[in-house]
C-alpha positions as CSV (number, residue, x, y, z in Angstrom):
1,M,54.9,-1.0,-21.0
2,A,58.3,-2.3,-21.6
3,T,60.7,-0.2,-23.8
4,S,61.3,-1.5,-27.3
5,E,64.5,-2.9,-28.7
6,P,66.6,-0.8,-31.1
7,G,65.0,-0.9,-34.5
8,V,61.7,-2.2,-33.2
9,D,58.6,-0.1,-32.8
10,S,57.5,0.7,-29.2
11,P,54.1,-0.7,-28.3
12,L,52.6,2.8,-28.5
13,A,54.1,3.4,-32.0
14,L,52.9,0.0,-33.1
15,R,49.4,0.8,-32.0
16,E,49.4,4.1,-33.9
17,K,50.5,2.3,-37.1
18,K,47.9,-0.4,-36.7
19,A,45.2,2.1,-36.0
20,A,46.2,4.1,-39.2
21,L,46.2,0.9,-41.3
22,N,42.8,-0.2,-39.9
23,E,41.4,3.2,-41.0
24,V,42.9,2.8,-44.5
25,I,41.4,-0.7,-44.7
26,E,38.0,0.5,-43.7
27,L,38.1,3.3,-46.3
28,Q,39.2,0.9,-49.0
29,R,36.3,-1.4,-48.1
30,R,33.8,1.4,-48.3
31,L,35.2,2.5,-51.6
32,I,34.6,-1.0,-53.1
33,E,31.1,-1.2,-51.4
34,Q,30.1,2.2,-52.7
35,R,31.1,1.1,-56.3
36,E,29.1,-2.1,-55.9
37,G,26.1,-0.1,-54.6
38,S,26.1,2.3,-57.6
39,G,26.7,-0.5,-60.1
40,G,23.0,-1.3,-60.6
41,D,22.2,2.3,-61.8
42,N,24.1,1.8,-65.0
43,A,23.2,-1.9,-65.6
44,T,21.2,-1.1,-68.7
45,N,24.0,0.9,-70.4
46,T,26.8,-1.7,-69.9
47,S,28.9,-2.9,-72.8
48,T,31.7,-5.4,-73.1
49,S,34.4,-2.7,-72.8
50,S,32.8,-1.1,-69.8
51,D,32.4,-4.5,-68.2
52,D,36.1,-5.2,-68.7
53,E,37.0,-1.8,-67.3
54,E,34.8,-2.5,-64.2
55,L,36.4,-5.9,-63.7
56,R,39.9,-4.3,-63.9
57,W,38.9,-1.7,-61.4
58,Y,37.6,-4.3,-58.9
59,A,40.7,-6.4,-59.4
60,E,43.0,-3.5,-58.7
61,Q,41.1,-2.2,-55.7
62,T,40.8,-5.7,-54.2
63,K,44.5,-6.2,-54.7
64,R,45.1,-2.9,-52.8
65,L,42.9,-4.0,-50.0
66,E,44.7,-7.3,-49.7
67,K,48.1,-5.4,-49.6
68,F,46.8,-3.3,-46.7
69,K,45.6,-6.4,-44.9
70,H,49.0,-8.1,-45.4
71,A,50.7,-5.0,-44.0
72,L,48.5,-5.1,-40.9
73,N,49.2,-8.8,-40.4
74,A,52.9,-8.1,-40.6
75,L,52.5,-5.4,-37.9
76,R,50.7,-7.9,-35.7
77,L,53.7,-10.3,-35.9
78,Q,56.0,-7.6,-34.5
79,P,56.9,-7.7,-30.7
80,D,54.0,-6.3,-28.7
81,E,52.8,-6.1,-25.1
82,F,49.3,-6.2,-23.5
83,Q,48.1,-5.6,-20.0
84,L,45.9,-8.3,-18.6
85,L,44.0,-9.4,-15.6
86,V,44.5,-13.2,-15.2
87,P,43.4,-15.7,-12.7
88,A,45.8,-15.4,-9.8
89,A,46.1,-19.2,-9.3
90,W,47.1,-19.7,-12.9
91,A,49.6,-16.8,-12.9
92,A,51.2,-18.4,-9.8
93,G,51.7,-21.7,-11.7
94,G,48.4,-23.4,-11.4
95,G,46.6,-25.3,-14.2
96,G,43.8,-22.8,-14.8
97,G,40.2,-23.6,-15.5
98,G,37.1,-23.0,-13.5
99,A,35.7,-19.7,-12.2
100,A,38.5,-17.5,-10.8
101,R,37.8,-15.6,-7.6
102,E,41.0,-13.6,-7.6
103,Y,42.8,-11.9,-10.5
104,A,46.3,-10.5,-10.8
105,R,47.7,-7.8,-13.1
106,C,50.0,-9.3,-15.7
107,A,51.8,-8.1,-18.8
108,L,51.8,-10.4,-21.8
109,R,54.8,-9.9,-24.0
110,V,54.7,-11.4,-27.5
111,N,58.0,-11.4,-29.4
112,A,58.8,-11.9,-33.1
113,R,59.5,-15.6,-32.4
114,S,55.9,-16.2,-31.3
115,Q,57.1,-16.6,-27.7
116,L,54.5,-15.5,-25.1
117,T,55.8,-14.4,-21.7
118,F,53.4,-13.6,-18.9
119,V,55.1,-11.4,-16.2
120,A,53.8,-9.6,-13.1
121,H,52.8,-6.1,-13.8
122,A,53.7,-3.9,-10.8
123,A,53.1,-0.5,-12.4
124,A,50.4,1.7,-11.1
125,S,47.0,1.3,-12.8
126,S,43.9,3.4,-13.1
127,E,41.7,0.4,-12.7
128,P,39.8,0.0,-9.4
129,S,41.9,-1.9,-6.9
130,A,39.0,-4.3,-6.3
131,T,39.5,-6.0,-9.7
132,A,42.9,-7.3,-8.8
133,S,44.5,-8.0,-5.4
134,P,48.0,-9.4,-4.6
135,P,47.8,-13.2,-4.8
136,A,48.7,-15.3,-1.9
137,T,51.4,-17.0,-4.0
138,P,54.0,-14.7,-5.7
139,L,53.6,-14.5,-9.4
140,R,56.2,-16.1,-11.6
141,P,57.0,-15.6,-15.3
142,R,55.3,-18.1,-17.5
143,V,56.7,-18.7,-20.9
144,F,55.0,-20.4,-23.8
145,F,55.3,-20.7,-27.6
146,V,52.2,-20.0,-29.7
147,D,52.1,-23.6,-30.9
148,Q,51.1,-24.6,-27.3
149,L,48.0,-22.5,-27.7
150,R,45.0,-24.3,-29.2
151,N,42.6,-21.4,-29.6
152,V,42.1,-17.7,-28.6
153,R,38.8,-15.9,-28.5
154,A,37.7,-12.4,-27.6
155,E,34.3,-12.4,-25.8
156,A,31.7,-9.8,-24.8
157,A,33.0,-6.6,-23.3
158,A,32.2,-5.5,-19.8
159,E,33.1,-2.2,-18.1
160,G,35.4,-1.2,-21.0
161,R,37.3,-4.5,-20.9
162,Q,36.9,-7.7,-22.9
163,A,37.2,-11.3,-21.7
164,V,39.8,-13.2,-23.7
165,S,39.7,-17.0,-23.6
166,L,43.1,-18.7,-24.0
167,E,42.7,-22.4,-24.7
168,W,46.0,-24.2,-24.2
169,K,47.0,-27.6,-25.4
170,P,47.5,-30.2,-22.6
171,P,49.3,-30.3,-20.3
172,H,49.7,-26.5,-20.1
173,A,46.2,-26.0,-18.7
174,R,43.3,-28.2,-17.7
175,A,40.8,-25.8,-19.3
176,A,40.7,-22.5,-21.0
177,V,42.2,-19.6,-19.1
178,R,39.8,-16.6,-19.1
179,C,41.6,-13.2,-18.9
180,S,40.5,-9.6,-19.0
181,C,42.0,-7.0,-21.4
182,S,41.1,-3.5,-22.5
183,E,42.4,-4.5,-26.0
184,G,40.8,-7.9,-26.2
185,D,39.9,-7.8,-29.9
186,E,43.4,-6.8,-30.9
187,L,45.0,-9.3,-28.6
188,A,43.0,-12.0,-30.2
189,E,44.0,-10.7,-33.7
190,V,47.7,-10.7,-32.7
191,L,47.7,-14.2,-31.3
192,G,45.6,-15.3,-34.3
193,A,48.2,-14.0,-36.7
194,H,51.0,-15.9,-34.9
195,L,48.8,-19.1,-34.9
196,R,48.2,-18.8,-38.6
197,R,51.9,-18.4,-39.3
198,C,52.5,-21.5,-37.2
199,V,50.0,-23.4,-39.2
200,A,51.3,-22.1,-42.6
201,A,54.9,-23.2,-41.8
202,P,56.1,-25.9,-39.4
203,F,56.9,-24.1,-36.1
204,G,60.1,-26.0,-35.7
205,A,61.4,-24.8,-39.1
206,I,60.6,-21.2,-38.1
207,L,62.3,-21.5,-34.8
208,G,65.3,-23.3,-36.4
209,A,65.7,-20.5,-39.0
210,I,65.6,-17.8,-36.3
211,L,68.2,-19.6,-34.1
212,C,70.5,-20.2,-37.0
213,A,70.3,-16.5,-37.9
214,E,71.0,-15.5,-34.3
215,F,74.0,-17.8,-33.8
């Protein structure tokens, strides 16, 4: 994986933080669920004061859960990198779509500006060499912004990897590009976080604010 910029978490450090937050979120969910499961035992002994106390407890714990989720979402908007197998024809500049016969190793770099850059991944890999072979046409970097992406979906896992379907808006691809990634679920969550930010605020306004800050 590429080295991180000064002041920015490395991909490894970012994964450790996200894993820790996911654990905290799961524990918080279980705490709330356990309280809900035991609530029926005291149903006959409730009073107005105890009901109010219970509601305050749920409000506080739910607020804590949402804060943890918000922190996780913020981490998913940080620069990140994923290793993919992508259709070789698409990686070489084709339109994608259809069943791919050859795949190429590729690194997807996502920056804080929601820019997606697909570059050739030449590093040694522990994956079987049969899964990816050098394409006939040299790979070239492909750069997109997340607002060019219509939808992203993680699909069923196979052999420790997940298929990830990237559906681009025309004319960037004729059909969804089906990739393979060992972190398919997290890749879908990261791209989903960027897409939600794009929907929540006009993408042009976000980009304009970033460019103004940089220059």
